[in-house]
N, C-alpha and C positions, 0 to 999 in steps of 0.2 A: 308357856310364862303367863302368870297372874299378873294384869294390869291393875293395881289396886286403885289406881285414880278414877279409871271408869268401871270398876268392879266386873273385869271380864277375863276370860281365858283365850291367848290365842292359839290357835291350830295352824302348825303347817301344812300347805296345800301342795300339791305336785299337779300337773297339766291333767286335763281331762277327767277319770274318774276318782274319788276320793273316798273312803271310808270314814265318816266323821262319827262323834259321839258328843253326849252333852255330859261334862265332868261334874254337874252340880247334881246335888241332891233333890232339888224341886224341878218339874219340867219347865222348859222355856220353849215361846210361842217362836216358830220359825218366821213369821212375819218381824219379831222383833231382832232376832238375827240380821235379816234382811236390812231393816233400817241401818242397824249399826255399822253395816259392810257397804251402805250404800248399793243395794240389789233391790232389783224390782221384783217384789214376792208371787207378783202372778205369773211369771213367767220362769222364775228361779224355783226349782221343787228338790225336795229329798225324798227317798225311797226307803221305807222301811220292809222289813221281810218277815214275815209270819205263816209262813207256809206259801204265800206266795207276796211278790211285789206290791206294796201301795203305796201311794202318795203320803207324806204327814202336814199336818199343820202345827204338828207339837215335836220337839225334842225330849223325849222322856230320859230320867236318868239312867245313865250307863248302857244304854242301847245303841247300836250301831247303825247307820243310815247311809247310804248312798248318795253321795252330791256330786254333780258334775261342773267342774271348774272350767266354765267356758270363756271367763275373762283372764285366764290364763293368772290369776292373783297367785301371791306367793303365800298368804296368812289368810285365815276366816277367825273372827272374833265371836264369840258365846258370850252374852252377856249374862250376868245374874241378874232375874227379876224377880219379884214377889209372886209366890206359888196362887197368890189370889187375881194375877191379872186375867182379864176376860180371853176368851178363846176368840180369836180372829174369825171374821166371817168367812166362809169359802167359798161364796157366790156373790155376785151383783145381778142388779136389776139388767134385764137384756135392752137393749137399745133397737128402734124399729128395723126389720129385715136383719135381725140376728137371731141365730138359734145355733144348737150346740146338741150331740148325741154322743151319747157317752157308752161305749162297748165294754160289755163284761163277757169275758171266756170263762166256762167252768167245765171242767174234766178231772176225773180222778180223786175226787174230793179239793182240788185246788180252784182258786178263783181268781182270776187276772181283771182287776176294775180300773185301771191306770191310763186308757186309751180313749180318746175324742178326737171328734172333727167337726167342722161345722163352717160356719160365716160368721165373722166379726168384723167390726168396724177395726179399722186400724192393721190388719191382716194384710199381706202380701200372695203373690202367688208363687213364691218360694221361701227360702228360711228365713223368718223373723224372731222378734222376741216373744212370740204367741207359741213357738212351737219349742218342745223340749225333748231331750233323748231318754230314749227308754233302755231302764238298766238290763242286762243280756242275763236270762234266766239260766241257771246252771243244772246240771242232770238234763231230765226231760220233764221238766215243770212247762206246765202249758204254758203259752204268751202270745199274745197278738199285738200285733205294731205296724207302723207304716215304713217301708222301706224307702230309704232315699239317698241312696250312694250319691248322688249328684250334690245333695247338700253337704256331705261328711262321708266320705269314703271309708274311713276308718271305722267312726261310731254312726253307723247309716239306720240303725232302729230307732224311730220318734214315736213316741206316746202322744202327741197332739200334732194337728194339720188343719191349721182354719185356714180359709180364703175370703176374699173379699167380697165374692159376689159370686151366683150361679149364674151364667150368662153365654150360651144358652145351655150347655152340659157342663159338669164337672163330674170327674172319678176320683175318687179315693178308693185305691189299691192296699187291701188289707193284708198283712201275712200272716199265718196262723200255723200255730207249732206246738205239737203233745206228742205223746207216747203213742208209735203205730197201731192200729185198728182199735183204739180206745175212743169211745164216743164223746163229742164234746159238743157244747150248745154255746152260741153265740145270742147275747141279748142285747137288742139296742135300744137304751132308755133315750127319750127325748125327741123320737120320732113325731110326736103330736105339734112339737115348736116348729117343724119344718113349715112353711106356708103353704097353703093348700093349692095354689097354683103350680107347685112342684109336683114332681111324681119320683117316687125312689125306687129301685130296683137293686135287690141283692142278685149279685150273678156268681 
């Protein structure tokens, strides 16, 4: 339904995963959608698919995006905004002691660039607003994620796992899937951000 007073369209939601779209002919910033719906755009993500899942900061017209309805809301409003709206900033300055590593998996012409870990202020050692779920891959498309059934037994794959500190040792367990016997490459972008007094091992 179209809300003419706020120039928005309301999309009905179900619990957990939803396939949503932008019904307008111009792109809509996801941060504008979050602002209209009272969501935190830094922890609420949408995923598009173009050969592999990737997080998106923009809802392009008529394209489908996966959205995890974590708050069990009944609806999501999509605002109509001018096509001249500036793009949202994708990152922010790091505070002292913070670091982030982005994991990229490449295999068979596919790339998964939606997985991150690190140390951030405001994080906890369990599930919090900085962690977000990973869309499930279909067929044998390669994917990498953090498995946390203790956080959510039904949707246990997470694209982010941030901790408040490393003292004295922290372990992040990555789960990597792809076609059997197909070569895969893992890239870790941001290793240089890790404080020099820490050592990093891939096992």
